[in-house]
C-alpha positions as CSV (number, residue, x, y, z in Angstrom):
1,M,137.5,120.0,146.5
2,R,139.8,121.1,143.9
3,V,138.3,124.3,142.0
4,G,139.8,126.2,139.5
5,W,142.1,126.6,136.2
6,L,145.2,124.6,135.5
7,K,146.3,127.2,132.1
8,N,143.4,126.4,129.7
9,H,141.6,123.7,131.3
10,R,139.0,123.5,134.3
11,V,140.0,121.5,137.2
12,H,137.2,120.3,139.4
13,G,137.2,117.2,141.9
14,A,137.1,115.6,144.9
15,S,140.6,115.4,146.8
16,L,139.3,112.8,149.0
17,H,136.6,110.0,148.8
18,L,135.6,107.6,151.3
19,D,132.5,105.0,151.4
20,I,131.3,102.8,154.3
21,I,130.7,99.8,152.5
22,G,129.4,97.0,155.0
23,D,131.4,97.9,158.3
24,K,134.5,99.0,156.5
25,I,135.6,102.6,155.2
26,W,136.7,102.3,151.8
27,I,139.1,104.9,150.8
28,Q,138.2,105.5,147.1
29,R,140.4,108.4,146.8
30,D,143.1,110.3,148.7
31,G,144.8,113.1,147.3
32,T,145.4,114.9,150.5
33,D,148.9,115.8,151.8
34,R,149.1,113.4,154.9
35,P,147.1,109.8,154.3
36,I,143.7,109.5,155.7
37,A,144.3,105.8,156.6
38,D,147.1,107.1,158.8
39,E,144.6,109.7,160.5
40,L,142.0,107.0,161.3
41,V,144.2,104.6,162.6
42,E,145.6,107.1,164.7
43,A,142.0,107.9,165.8
44,G,141.2,104.6,166.9
45,V,140.2,102.6,163.4
46,P,141.5,99.0,163.1
47,K,143.4,98.8,160.1
48,E,141.4,95.4,159.3
49,D,138.5,98.1,158.7
50,I,139.9,100.0,156.4
51,V,140.4,99.3,152.6
52,L,142.7,100.9,150.7
53,A,140.4,100.8,147.3
54,F,142.1,103.1,145.0
55,Y,144.9,100.0,144.8
56,P,143.9,96.9,142.5
57,E,142.6,94.0,145.0
58,N,145.4,92.0,144.1
59,M,147.9,94.4,145.5
60,R,145.7,94.9,149.0
61,A,147.2,92.4,150.9
62,Y,150.2,94.2,150.9
63,T,149.4,97.5,152.4
64,G,148.6,96.3,156.1
65,F,145.3,97.1,155.6
66,A,142.0,95.2,154.9
67,V,141.5,93.6,151.4
68,R,138.0,93.9,151.0
């Protein structure tokens, strides 16, 4: 979580948001220093089981990961 202040505005939000939908891991947001998708692949999760949901569906085919 990011929590605090940026000048006069409150900052509050998740740095990372993952959903498990069906048999795939959907990465909704990744605000980390090292992409969580890379960490999952290194841990043995096949790329075809990971959806980079923060990209529009028509762009996902170019990522090397699952489209849906």
